[in-house]
All heavy atoms as a GROMACS GRO file, in nm:
protein
  580
    1MET      N    1   0.084  -0.118   0.000
    1MET     CA    2   0.000   0.000   0.000
    1MET      C    3   0.088   0.124   0.000
    1MET      O    4   0.192   0.126   0.066
    1MET     CB    5  -0.090   0.001   0.123
    1MET     CG    6  -0.196  -0.104   0.121
    1MET     SD    7  -0.298  -0.091   0.268
    1MET     CE    8  -0.363  -0.254   0.266
    2LEU      N    9   0.042   0.222  -0.068
    2LEU     CA   10   0.115   0.346  -0.079
    2LEU      C   11   0.064   0.446   0.025
    2LEU      O   12  -0.057   0.463   0.041
    2LEU     CB   13   0.097   0.404  -0.220
    2LEU     CG   14   0.173   0.532  -0.252
    2LEU    CD1   15   0.323   0.505  -0.250
    2LEU    CD2   16   0.131   0.585  -0.388
    3VAL      N   17   0.155   0.506   0.098
    3VAL     CA   18   0.119   0.612   0.192
    3VAL      C   19   0.205   0.734   0.161
    3VAL      O   20   0.315   0.721   0.106
    3VAL     CB   21   0.137   0.571   0.340
    3VAL    CG1   22   0.045   0.456   0.376
    3VAL    CG2   23   0.279   0.536   0.371
    4LYS      N   24   0.154   0.851   0.194
    4LYS     CA   25   0.224   0.975   0.163
    4LYS      C   26   0.267   1.046   0.291
    4LYS      O   27   0.192   1.052   0.388
    4LYS     CB   28   0.131   1.068   0.083
    4LYS     CG   29   0.197   1.197   0.045
    4LYS     CD   30   0.099   1.288  -0.027
    4LYS     CE   31   0.170   1.420  -0.054
    4LYS     NZ   32   0.076   1.527  -0.080
    5LEU      N   33   0.387   1.098   0.291
    5LEU     CA   34   0.438   1.179   0.401
    5LEU      C   35   0.375   1.317   0.392
    5LEU      O   36   0.379   1.382   0.287
    5LEU     CB   37   0.591   1.189   0.392
    5LEU     CG   38   0.664   1.258   0.506
    5LEU    CD1   39   0.649   1.178   0.634
    5LEU    CD2   40   0.810   1.275   0.471
    6THR      N   41   0.315   1.364   0.501
    6THR     CA   42   0.250   1.495   0.500
    6THR      C   43   0.351   1.606   0.522
    6THR      O   44   0.467   1.580   0.554
    6THR     CB   45   0.142   1.504   0.610
    6THR    OG1   46   0.208   1.506   0.738
    6THR    CG2   47   0.044   1.389   0.603
    7SER      N   48   0.304   1.728   0.510
    7SER     CA   49   0.391   1.844   0.532
    7SER      C   50   0.438   1.853   0.677
    7SER      O   51   0.536   1.921   0.707
    7SER     CB   52   0.318   1.973   0.493
    7SER     OG   53   0.202   1.990   0.572
    8LYS      N   54   0.368   1.781   0.767
    8LYS     CA   55   0.406   1.779   0.909
    8LYS      C   56   0.486   1.653   0.941
    8LYS      O   57   0.495   1.613   1.057
    8LYS     CB   58   0.282   1.787   0.996
    8LYS     CG   59   0.210   1.920   0.983
    8LYS     CD   60   0.092   1.929   1.077
    8LYS     CE   61   0.025   2.063   1.064
    8LYS     NZ   62  -0.087   2.076   1.156
    9ASP      N   63   0.542   1.590   0.839
    9ASP     CA   64   0.624   1.468   0.856
    9ASP      C   65   0.548   1.355   0.925
    9ASP      O   66   0.601   1.287   1.012
    9ASP     CB   67   0.754   1.498   0.930
    9ASP     CG   68   0.847   1.587   0.849
    9ASP    OD1   69   0.840   1.583   0.724
    9ASP    OD2   70   0.927   1.660   0.909
   10GLN      N   71   0.423   1.336   0.886
   10GLN     CA   72   0.342   1.229   0.942
   10GLN      C   73   0.296   1.135   0.831
   10GLN      O   74   0.280   1.176   0.716
   10GLN     CB   75   0.220   1.286   1.014
   10GLN     CG   76   0.255   1.373   1.132
   10GLN     CD   77   0.132   1.436   1.195
   10GLN    OE1   78   0.028   1.448   1.133
   10GLN    NE2   79   0.146   1.477   1.320
   11LEU      N   80   0.277   1.009   0.869
   11LEU     CA   81   0.222   0.909   0.779
   11LEU      C   82   0.089   0.861   0.834
   11LEU      O   83   0.073   0.850   0.956
   11LEU     CB   84   0.316   0.788   0.767
   11LEU     CG   85   0.454   0.811   0.711
   11LEU    CD1   86   0.538   0.684   0.722
   11LEU    CD2   87   0.446   0.855   0.566
   12THR      N   88  -0.004   0.832   0.745
   12THR     CA   89  -0.130   0.772   0.787
   12THR      C   90  -0.123   0.625   0.752
   12THR      O   91  -0.101   0.588   0.637
   12THR     CB   92  -0.249   0.837   0.716
   12THR    OG1   93  -0.251   0.977   0.749
   12THR    CG2   94  -0.380   0.773   0.757
   13ILE      N   95  -0.142   0.540   0.852
   13ILE     CA   96  -0.138   0.397   0.830
   13ILE      C   97  -0.277   0.354   0.783
   13ILE      O   98  -0.378   0.385   0.847
   13ILE     CB   99  -0.098   0.322   0.958
   13ILE    CG1  100   0.040   0.371   1.005
   13ILE    CG2  101  -0.098   0.172   0.936
   13ILE    CD1  102   0.081   0.321   1.140
   14PRO      N  103  -0.284   0.283   0.672
   14PRO     CA  104  -0.415   0.242   0.620
   14PRO      C  105  -0.495   0.159   0.719
   14PRO      O  106  -0.440   0.076   0.792
   14PRO     CB  107  -0.379   0.158   0.496
   14PRO     CG  108  -0.243   0.206   0.458
   14PRO     CD  109  -0.175   0.240   0.587
   15LYS      N  110  -0.625   0.182   0.719
   15LYS     CA  111  -0.715   0.111   0.810
   15LYS      C  112  -0.706  -0.040   0.792
   15LYS      O  113  -0.715  -0.116   0.887
   15LYS     CB  114  -0.859   0.157   0.787
   15LYS     CG  115  -0.957   0.102   0.889
   15LYS     CD  116  -1.096   0.154   0.863
   15LYS     CE  117  -1.116   0.278   0.946
   15LYS     NZ  118  -1.255   0.329   0.941
   16ALA      N  119  -0.685  -0.085   0.669
   16ALA     CA  120  -0.673  -0.229   0.642
   16ALA      C  121  -0.556  -0.290   0.718
   16ALA      O  122  -0.562  -0.407   0.758
   16ALA     CB  123  -0.657  -0.253   0.493
   17ILE      N  124  -0.452  -0.215   0.740
   17ILE     CA  125  -0.336  -0.264   0.816
   17ILE      C  126  -0.366  -0.255   0.966
   17ILE      O  127  -0.346  -0.351   1.041
   17ILE     CB  128  -0.209  -0.183   0.783
   17ILE    CG1  129  -0.174  -0.194   0.635
   17ILE    CG2  130  -0.093  -0.225   0.872
   17ILE    CD1  131  -0.134  -0.332   0.590
   18LEU      N  132  -0.414  -0.140   1.010
   18LEU     CA  133  -0.439  -0.120   1.154
   18LEU      C  134  -0.546  -0.213   1.209
   18LEU      O  135  -0.544  -0.246   1.328
   18LEU     CB  136  -0.477   0.025   1.181
   18LEU     CG  137  -0.364   0.125   1.176
   18LEU    CD1  138  -0.415   0.265   1.205
   18LEU    CD2  139  -0.255   0.088   1.275
   19SER      N  140  -0.638  -0.256   1.125
   19SER     CA  141  -0.746  -0.344   1.174
   19SER      C  142  -0.691  -0.476   1.227
   19SER      O  143  -0.757  -0.544   1.306
   19SER     CB  144  -0.848  -0.370   1.064
   19SER     OG  145  -0.789  -0.443   0.958
   20ALA      N  146  -0.569  -0.511   1.188
   20ALA     CA  147  -0.507  -0.634   1.240
   20ALA      C  148  -0.452  -0.615   1.381
   20ALA      O  149  -0.413  -0.712   1.445
   20ALA     CB  150  -0.394  -0.678   1.146
   21TYR      N  151  -0.451  -0.491   1.430
   21TYR     CA  152  -0.395  -0.458   1.561
   21TYR      C  153  -0.495  -0.375   1.642
   21TYR      O  154  -0.466  -0.262   1.680
   21TYR     CB  155  -0.263  -0.383   1.546
   21TYR     CG  156  -0.165  -0.457   1.458
   21TYR    CD1  157  -0.152  -0.425   1.323
   21TYR    CD2  158  -0.089  -0.560   1.509
   21TYR    CE1  159  -0.065  -0.495   1.242
   21TYR    CE2  160   0.000  -0.630   1.428
   21TYR     CZ  161   0.010  -0.597   1.295
   21TYR     OH  162   0.096  -0.667   1.214
   22PRO      N  163  -0.613  -0.429   1.671
   22PRO     CA  164  -0.714  -0.350   1.741
   22PRO      C  165  -0.667  -0.307   1.879
   22PRO      O  166  -0.603  -0.383   1.952
   22PRO     CB  167  -0.833  -0.446   1.752
   22PRO     CG  168  -0.775  -0.582   1.738
   22PRO     CD  169  -0.654  -0.568   1.651
   23GLY      N  170  -0.695  -0.183   1.912
   23GLY     CA  171  -0.660  -0.129   2.044
   23GLY      C  172  -0.516  -0.085   2.058
   23GLY      O  173  -0.478  -0.031   2.161
   24THR      N  174  -0.434  -0.107   1.957
   24THR     CA  175  -0.293  -0.067   1.965
   24THR      C  176  -0.282   0.083   1.947
   24THR      O  177  -0.334   0.139   1.852
   24THR     CB  178  -0.209  -0.139   1.858
   24THR    OG1  179  -0.222  -0.280   1.877
   24THR    CG2  180  -0.062  -0.100   1.867
   25GLU      N  181  -0.216   0.148   2.042
   25GLU     CA  182  -0.198   0.293   2.036
   25GLU      C  183  -0.055   0.333   2.004
   25GLU      O  184  -0.031   0.443   1.957
   25GLU     CB  185  -0.238   0.356   2.170
   25GLU     CG  186  -0.385   0.337   2.205
   25GLU     CD  187  -0.418   0.400   2.339
   25GLU    OE1  188  -0.356   0.502   2.376
   25GLU    OE2  189  -0.507   0.346   2.407
   26TYR      N  190   0.040   0.246   2.032
   26TYR     CA  191   0.180   0.279   2.014
   26TYR      C  192   0.250   0.174   1.927
   26TYR      O  193   0.219   0.056   1.933
   26TYR     CB  194   0.252   0.287   2.150
   26TYR     CG  195   0.206   0.403   2.233
   26TYR    CD1  196   0.101   0.390   2.322
   26TYR    CD2  197   0.268   0.527   2.221
   26TYR    CE1  198   0.059   0.497   2.398
   26TYR    CE2  199   0.226   0.635   2.297
   26TYR     CZ  200   0.121   0.619   2.384
   26TYR     OH  201   0.080   0.725   2.459
   27PHE      N  202   0.344   0.224   1.848
   27PHE     CA  203   0.426   0.138   1.763
   27PHE      C  204   0.571   0.175   1.783
   27PHE      O  205   0.604   0.294   1.795
   27PHE     CB  206   0.389   0.157   1.616
   27PHE     CG  207   0.252   0.105   1.580
   27PHE    CD1  208   0.139   0.179   1.604
   27PHE    CD2  209   0.238  -0.020   1.523
   27PHE    CE1  210   0.013   0.132   1.572
   27PHE    CE2  211   0.113  -0.069   1.490
   27PHE     CZ  212  -0.001   0.008   1.515
   28ASN      N  213   0.656   0.076   1.786
   28ASN     CA  214   0.800   0.099   1.789
   28ASN      C  215   0.845   0.116   1.644
   28ASN      O  216   0.807   0.037   1.557
   28ASN     CB  217   0.871  -0.019   1.854
   28ASN     CG  218   1.018   0.009   1.872
   28ASN    OD1  219   1.056   0.114   1.922
   28ASN    ND2  220   1.101  -0.084   1.832
   29VAL      N  221   0.924   0.217   1.616
   29VAL     CA  222   0.971   0.244   1.481
   29VAL      C  223   1.122   0.223   1.477
   29VAL      O  224   1.196   0.279   1.558
   29VAL     CB  225   0.939   0.390   1.438
   29VAL    CG1  226   0.985   0.415   1.296
   29VAL    CG2  227   0.791   0.418   1.453
   30THR      N  228   1.166   0.141   1.382
   30THR     CA  229   1.309   0.116   1.366
   30THR      C  230   1.347   0.125   1.219
   30THR      O  231   1.262   0.117   1.130
   30THR     CB  232   1.349  -0.024   1.419
   30THR    OG1  233   1.272  -0.123   1.352
   30THR    CG2  234   1.327  -0.034   1.569
   31ASP      N  235   1.476   0.143   1.197
   31ASP     CA  236   1.532   0.144   1.062
   31ASP      C  237   1.605   0.011   1.045
   31ASP      O  238   1.695  -0.021   1.121
   31ASP     CB  239   1.628   0.262   1.047
   31ASP     CG  240   1.695   0.266   0.912
   31ASP    OD1  241   1.664   0.183   0.826
   31ASP    OD2  242   1.781   0.354   0.894
   32ASP      N  243   1.563  -0.066   0.946
   32ASP     CA  244   1.623  -0.198   0.923
   32ASP      C  245   1.680  -0.200   0.781
   32ASP      O  246   1.610  -0.233   0.686
   32ASP     CB  247   1.518  -0.307   0.941
   32ASP     CG  248   1.575  -0.446   0.923
   32ASP    OD1  249   1.699  -0.463   0.931
   32ASP    OD2  250   1.495  -0.539   0.900
   33ASN      N  251   1.808  -0.160   0.770
   33ASN     CA  252   1.876  -0.159   0.639
   33ASN      C  253   1.795  -0.086   0.532
   33ASN      O  254   1.770  -0.139   0.424
   33ASN     CB  255   1.906  -0.302   0.594
   33ASN     CG  256   2.007  -0.369   0.683
   33ASN    OD1  257   2.103  -0.306   0.726
   33ASN    ND2  258   1.985  -0.495   0.714
   34GLY      N  259   1.753   0.036   0.563
   34GLY     CA  260   1.681   0.118   0.466
   34GLY      C  261   1.531   0.095   0.463
   34GLY      O  262   1.460   0.156   0.383
   35ARG      N  263   1.480   0.012   0.552
   35ARG     CA  264   1.336  -0.011   0.563
   35ARG      C  265   1.287   0.046   0.695
   35ARG      O  266   1.351   0.027   0.799
   35ARG     CB  267   1.302  -0.160   0.560
   35ARG     CG  268   1.327  -0.225   0.428
   35ARG     CD  269   1.296  -0.372   0.438
   35ARG     NE  270   1.314  -0.435   0.310
   35ARG     CZ  271   1.226  -0.518   0.257
   35ARG    NH1  272   1.117  -0.548   0.321
   35ARG    NH2  273   1.251  -0.571   0.140
   36ILE      N  274   1.174   0.110   0.692
   36ILE     CA  275   1.111   0.158   0.815
   36ILE      C  276   1.020   0.046   0.864
   36ILE      O  277   0.932   0.001   0.791
   36ILE     CB  278   1.031   0.287   0.790
   36ILE    CG1  279   1.124   0.398   0.742
   36ILE    CG2  280   0.956   0.328   0.916
   36ILE    CD1  281   1.052   0.521   0.693
   37VAL      N  282   1.043   0.003   0.986
   37VAL     CA  283   0.967  -0.108   1.042
   37VAL      C  284   0.886  -0.058   1.161
   37VAL      O  285   0.939   0.003   1.253
   37VAL     CB  286   1.061  -0.223   1.088
   37VAL    CG1  287   0.981  -0.337   1.148
   37VAL    CG2  288   1.146  -0.270   0.971
   38LEU      N  289   0.755  -0.085   1.158
   38LEU     CA  290   0.666  -0.052   1.269
   38LEU      C  291   0.629  -0.181   1.339
   38LEU      O  292   0.587  -0.277   1.275
   38LEU     CB  293   0.537   0.013   1.219
   38LEU     CG  294   0.548   0.147   1.148
   38LEU    CD1  295   0.411   0.188   1.097
   38LEU    CD2  296   0.603   0.251   1.241
   39ALA      N  297   0.644  -0.185   1.470
   39ALA     CA  298   0.605  -0.302   1.548
   39ALA      C  299   0.507  -0.257   1.656
   39ALA      O  300   0.537  -0.166   1.733
   39ALA     CB  301   0.727  -0.366   1.612
   40PRO      N  302   0.389  -0.318   1.661
   40PRO     CA  303   0.291  -0.277   1.762
   40PRO      C  304   0.342  -0.307   1.902
   40PRO      O  305   0.409  -0.408   1.925
   40PRO     CB  306   0.168  -0.362   1.729
   40PRO     CG  307   0.221  -0.478   1.653
   40PRO     CD  308   0.344  -0.431   1.581
   41ILE      N  309   0.313  -0.216   1.993
   41ILE     CA  310   0.352  -0.234   2.132
   41ILE      C  311   0.224  -0.241   2.215
   41ILE      O  312   0.156  -0.140   2.234
   41ILE     CB  313   0.440  -0.118   2.183
   41ILE    CG1  314   0.566  -0.108   2.100
   41ILE    CG2  315   0.471  -0.134   2.331
   41ILE    CD1  316   0.653   0.009   2.135
   42PRO      N  317   0.191  -0.361   2.263
   42PRO     CA  318   0.074  -0.370   2.350
   42PRO      C  319   0.108  -0.312   2.486
   42PRO      O  320   0.209  -0.350   2.547
   42PRO     CB  321   0.046  -0.521   2.358
   42PRO     CG  322   0.178  -0.584   2.327
   42PRO     CD  323   0.254  -0.489   2.239
   43LEU      N  324   0.029  -0.220   2.531
   43LEU     CA  325   0.054  -0.158   2.661
   43LEU      C  326  -0.014  -0.236   2.771
   43LEU      O  327  -0.130  -0.274   2.759
   43LEU     CB  328   0.003  -0.014   2.662
   43LEU     CG  329   0.078   0.085   2.574
   43LEU    CD1  330   0.019   0.224   2.591
   43LEU    CD2  331   0.225   0.088   2.608
   44ASP      N  332   0.058  -0.260   2.876
   44ASP     CA  333   0.004  -0.323   2.994
   44ASP      C  334  -0.037  -0.210   3.087
   44ASP      O  335   0.042  -0.163   3.169
   44ASP     CB  336   0.110  -0.413   3.059
   44ASP     CG  337   0.065  -0.473   3.189
   44ASP    OD1  338  -0.055  -0.466   3.222
   44ASP    OD2  339   0.152  -0.527   3.261
   45LYS      N  340  -0.161  -0.163   3.069
   45LYS     CA  341  -0.205  -0.047   3.147
   45LYS      C  342  -0.206  -0.074   3.296
   45LYS      O  343  -0.171   0.013   3.375
   45LYS     CB  344  -0.342  -0.001   3.097
   45LYS     CG  345  -0.334   0.055   2.957
   45LYS     CD  346  -0.463   0.110   2.907
   45LYS     CE  347  -0.444   0.162   2.765
   45LYS     NZ  348  -0.562   0.221   2.711
   46ALA      N  349  -0.241  -0.196   3.335
   46ALA     CA  350  -0.239  -0.228   3.478
   46ALA      C  351  -0.095  -0.223   3.530
   46ALA      O  352  -0.070  -0.172   3.639
   46ALA     CB  353  -0.299  -0.366   3.502
   47GLY      N  354  -0.002  -0.272   3.452
   47GLY     CA  355   0.139  -0.267   3.491
   47GLY      C  356   0.189  -0.125   3.501
   47GLY      O  357   0.269  -0.092   3.590
   48THR      N  358   0.142  -0.040   3.411
   48THR     CA  359   0.180   0.102   3.414
   48THR      C  360   0.130   0.168   3.541
   48THR      O  361   0.202   0.244   3.605
   48THR     CB  362   0.124   0.174   3.290
   48THR    OG1  363   0.174   0.109   3.172
   48THR    CG2  364   0.164   0.320   3.288
   49VAL      N  365   0.006   0.137   3.578
   49VAL     CA  366  -0.051   0.194   3.701
   49VAL      C  367   0.026   0.144   3.823
   49VAL      O  368   0.061   0.223   3.912
   49VAL     CB  369  -0.201   0.160   3.713
   49VAL    CG1  370  -0.255   0.195   3.851
   49VAL    CG2  371  -0.280   0.231   3.605
   50ARG      N  372   0.054   0.014   3.826
   50ARG     CA  373   0.129  -0.041   3.941
   50ARG      C  374   0.266   0.023   3.953
   50ARG      O  375   0.313   0.053   4.063
   50ARG     CB  376   0.143  -0.192   3.926
   50ARG     CG  377   0.016  -0.268   3.955
   50ARG     CD  378   0.039  -0.419   3.954
   50ARG     NE  379  -0.087  -0.488   3.960
   50ARG     CZ  380  -0.151  -0.538   3.855
   50ARG    NH1  381  -0.098  -0.527   3.734
   50ARG    NH2  382  -0.266  -0.599   3.870
   51SER      N  383   0.331   0.045   3.841
   51SER     CA  384   0.463   0.109   3.841
   51SER      C  385   0.455   0.251   3.895
   51SER      O  386   0.538   0.293   3.975
   51SER     CB  387   0.520   0.108   3.699
   51SER     OG  388   0.642   0.175   3.695
   52LYS      N  389   0.353   0.325   3.852
   52LYS     CA  390   0.336   0.463   3.898
   52LYS      C  391   0.308   0.466   4.049
   52LYS      O  392   0.364   0.549   4.122
   52LYS     CB  393   0.221   0.530   3.822
   52LYS     CG  394   0.197   0.674   3.860
   52LYS     CD  395   0.316   0.761   3.828
   52LYS     CE  396   0.286   0.906   3.855
   52LYS     NZ  397   0.401   0.992   3.834
   53LEU      N  398   0.222   0.374   4.096
   53LEU     CA  399   0.193   0.367   4.239
   53LEU      C  400   0.320   0.335   4.319
   53LEU      O  401   0.344   0.394   4.425
   53LEU     CB  402   0.085   0.263   4.267
   53LEU     CG  403  -0.055   0.296   4.216
   53LEU    CD1  404  -0.148   0.177   4.234
   53LEU    CD2  405  -0.110   0.420   4.282
   54ALA      N  406   0.401   0.243   4.267
   54ALA     CA  407   0.526   0.209   4.335
   54ALA      C  408   0.619   0.330   4.340
   54ALA      O  409   0.683   0.356   4.442
   54ALA     CB  410   0.594   0.092   4.264
   55ASP      N  411   0.625   0.406   4.230
   55ASP     CA  412   0.708   0.527   4.227
   55ASP      C  413   0.663   0.628   4.332
   55ASP      O  414   0.743   0.701   4.388
   55ASP     CB  415   0.702   0.594   4.089
   55ASP     CG  416   0.773   0.514   3.981
   55ASP    OD1  417   0.850   0.421   4.016
   55ASP    OD2  418   0.751   0.544   3.862
   56LEU      N  419   0.532   0.630   4.359
   56LEU     CA  420   0.476   0.722   4.457
   56LEU      C  421   0.483   0.667   4.599
   56LEU      O  422   0.444   0.735   4.694
   56LEU     CB  423   0.331   0.756   4.422
   56LEU     CG  424   0.311   0.833   4.292
   56LEU    CD1  425   0.162   0.840   4.257
   56LEU    CD2  426   0.371   0.972   4.302
   57GLY      N  427   0.528   0.543   4.614
   57GLY     CA  428   0.538   0.482   4.747
   57GLY      C  429   0.405   0.433   4.800
   57GLY      O  430   0.389   0.413   4.921
   58ILE      N  431   0.307   0.412   4.713
   58ILE     CA  432   0.175   0.364   4.754
   58ILE      C  433   0.175   0.212   4.748
   58ILE      O  434   0.202   0.153   4.644
   58ILE     CB  435   0.065   0.423   4.665
   58ILE    CG1  436   0.066   0.576   4.677
   58ILE    CG2  437  -0.072   0.366   4.700
   58ILE    CD1  438  -0.024   0.647   4.580
   59THR      N  439   0.144   0.149   4.860
   59THR     CA  440   0.149   0.003   4.870
   59THR      C  441   0.010  -0.058   4.847
   59THR      O  442  -0.092   0.012   4.848
   59THR     CB  443   0.199  -0.040   5.008
   59THR    OG1  444   0.099  -0.002   5.106
   59THR    CG2  445   0.333   0.023   5.042
   60ASP      N  446   0.008  -0.191   4.831
   60ASP     CA  447  -0.119  -0.263   4.818
   60ASP      C  448  -0.205  -0.240   4.942
   60ASP      O  449  -0.327  -0.228   4.932
   60ASP     CB  450  -0.094  -0.413   4.800
   60ASP     CG  451  -0.038  -0.446   4.662
   60ASP    OD1  452  -0.046  -0.362   4.570
   60ASP    OD2  453   0.015  -0.558   4.646
   61GLN      N  454  -0.140  -0.235   5.058
   61GLN     CA  455  -0.215  -0.213   5.182
   61GLN      C  456  -0.275  -0.073   5.185
   61GLN      O  457  -0.388  -0.056   5.232
   61GLN     CB  458  -0.126  -0.235   5.305
   61GLN     CG  459  -0.203  -0.232   5.436
   61GLN     CD  460  -0.312  -0.338   5.442
   61GLN    OE1  461  -0.287  -0.455   5.418
   61GLN    NE2  462  -0.434  -0.297   5.472
   62ASP      N  463  -0.203   0.027   5.134
   62ASP     CA  464  -0.258   0.163   5.126
   62ASP      C  465  -0.386   0.164   5.042
   62ASP      O  466  -0.485   0.229   5.078
   62ASP     CB  467  -0.156   0.260   5.062
   62ASP     CG  468  -0.034   0.282   5.149
   62ASP    OD1  469  -0.044   0.272   5.273
   62ASP    OD2  470   0.073   0.311   5.090
   63ILE      N  471  -0.383   0.091   4.932
   63ILE     CA  472  -0.500   0.086   4.844
   63ILE      C  473  -0.615   0.014   4.913
   63ILE      O  474  -0.729   0.061   4.911
   63ILE     CB  475  -0.464   0.018   4.711
   63ILE    CG1  476  -0.364   0.105   4.636
   63ILE    CG2  477  -0.588  -0.008   4.626
   63ILE    CD1  478  -0.300   0.040   4.517
   64ALA      N  479  -0.586  -0.098   4.978
   64ALA     CA  480  -0.690  -0.172   5.051
   64ALA      C  481  -0.752  -0.085   5.160
   64ALA      O  482  -0.875  -0.084   5.177
   64ALA     CB  483  -0.632  -0.300   5.110
   65ASP      N  484  -0.669  -0.011   5.231
   65ASP     CA  485  -0.719   0.078   5.336
   65ASP      C  486  -0.806   0.188   5.277
   65ASP      O  487  -0.912   0.222   5.333
   65ASP     CB  488  -0.602   0.141   5.414
   65ASP     CG  489  -0.525   0.040   5.497
   65ASP    OD1  490  -0.576  -0.072   5.520
   65ASP    OD2  491  -0.412   0.074   5.540
   66ALA      N  492  -0.767   0.244   5.162
   66ALA     CA  493  -0.844   0.350   5.098
   66ALA      C  494  -0.980   0.298   5.051
   66ALA      O  495  -1.082   0.365   5.066
   66ALA     CB  496  -0.767   0.410   4.982
   67VAL      N  497  -0.981   0.178   4.996
   67VAL     CA  498  -1.107   0.118   4.950
   67VAL      C  499  -1.198   0.092   5.069
   67VAL      O  500  -1.318   0.123   5.065
   67VAL     CB  501  -1.081  -0.010   4.869
   67VAL    CG1  502  -1.210  -0.088   4.844
   67VAL    CG2  503  -1.012   0.022   4.737
   68SER      N  504  -1.143   0.038   5.175
   68SER     CA  505  -1.224   0.013   5.296
   68SER      C  506  -1.281   0.144   5.351
   68SER      O  507  -1.398   0.150   5.388
   68SER     CB  508  -1.139  -0.054   5.404
   68SER     OG  509  -1.102  -0.183   5.365
   69TRP      N  510  -1.200   0.247   5.354
   69TRP     CA  511  -1.246   0.377   5.403
   69TRP      C  512  -1.359   0.430   5.314
   69TRP      O  513  -1.462   0.475   5.362
   69TRP     CB  514  -1.130   0.476   5.405
   69TRP     CG  515  -1.172   0.614   5.445
   69TRP    CD1  516  -1.186   0.662   5.571
   69TRP    CD2  517  -1.209   0.720   5.357
   69TRP    NE1  518  -1.229   0.792   5.568
   69TRP    CE2  519  -1.244   0.831   5.437
   69TRP    CE3  520  -1.214   0.734   5.219
   69TRP    CZ2  521  -1.285   0.953   5.383
   69TRP    CZ3  522  -1.257   0.855   5.166
   69TRP    CH2  523  -1.291   0.961   5.247
   70ALA      N  524  -1.340   0.423   5.182
   70ALA     CA  525  -1.441   0.474   5.088
   70ALA      C  526  -1.572   0.396   5.101
   70ALA      O  527  -1.680   0.454   5.099
   70ALA     CB  528  -1.389   0.468   4.945
   71ARG      N  529  -1.561   0.265   5.116
   71ARG     CA  530  -1.681   0.185   5.129
   71ARG      C  531  -1.755   0.213   5.261
   71ARG      O  532  -1.877   0.213   5.264
   71ARG     CB  533  -1.646   0.036   5.118
   71ARG     CG  534  -1.612  -0.004   4.978
   71ARG     CD  535  -1.580  -0.151   4.967
   71ARG     NE  536  -1.555  -0.186   4.828
   71ARG     CZ  537  -1.491  -0.294   4.789
   71ARG    NH1  538  -1.445  -0.380   4.880
   71ARG    NH2  539  -1.472  -0.318   4.662
   72SER      N  540  -1.680   0.242   5.365
   72SER     CA  541  -1.744   0.270   5.494
   72SER      C  542  -1.815   0.406   5.489
   72SER      O  543  -1.915   0.425   5.556
   72SER     CB  544  -1.642   0.268   5.607
   72SER     OG  545  -1.556   0.380   5.601
   73LYS      N  546  -1.767   0.496   5.408
   73LYS     CA  547  -1.826   0.631   5.396
   73LYS      C  548  -1.944   0.631   5.299
   73LYS      O  549  -2.029   0.718   5.306
   73LYS     CB  550  -1.723   0.732   5.349
   73LYS     CG  551  -1.606   0.751   5.444
   73LYS     CD  552  -1.653   0.806   5.575
   73LYS     CE  553  -1.535   0.824   5.670
   73LYS     NZ  554  -1.578   0.868   5.802
   74SER      N  555  -1.950   0.536   5.205
   74SER     CA  556  -2.054   0.540   5.101
   74SER      C  557  -2.194   0.518   5.157
   74SER      O  558  -2.291   0.564   5.099
   74SER     CB  559  -2.024   0.438   4.991
   74SER     OG  560  -2.035   0.306   5.044
   75GLY      N  561  -2.206   0.451   5.270
   75GLY     CA  562  -2.336   0.429   5.330
   75GLY      C  563  -2.380   0.540   5.422
   75GLY      O  564  -2.492   0.542   5.471
   76GLN      N  565  -2.292   0.639   5.446
   76GLN     CA  566  -2.324   0.748   5.536
   76GLN      C  567  -2.371   0.869   5.457
   76GLN      O  568  -2.334   0.890   5.343
   76GLN     CB  569  -2.203   0.787   5.619
   76GLN     CG  570  -2.155   0.674   5.708
   76GLN     CD  571  -2.030   0.713   5.787
   76GLN    OE1  572  -1.980   0.823   5.775
   76GLN    NE2  573  -1.979   0.619   5.864
   77THR      N  574  -2.451   0.953   5.518
   77THR     CA  575  -2.496   1.077   5.454
   77THR      C  576  -2.441   1.198   5.523
   77THR      O  577  -2.390   1.194   5.630
   77THR     CB  578  -2.649   1.087   5.450
   77THR    OG1  579  -2.699   1.078   5.583
   77THR    CG2  580  -2.706   0.980   5.359
   0.00000   0.00000   0.00000
């Protein structure tokens, strides 16, 4: 399939190609001996969240405590 580089240096990937990768938002781009290669990168969103929580020092117990607190407050007015 033929694609055209836009004035903003962007390419549009044909829908027929992207339909093979539903839900994919990111692609790794590499140069392979004069060929541009796109490889889909499936994101582990749960893993990303866990990593961010770990960076913030939030533990599994902190989350369990927060859920328990929220649930205890939901029945109160």
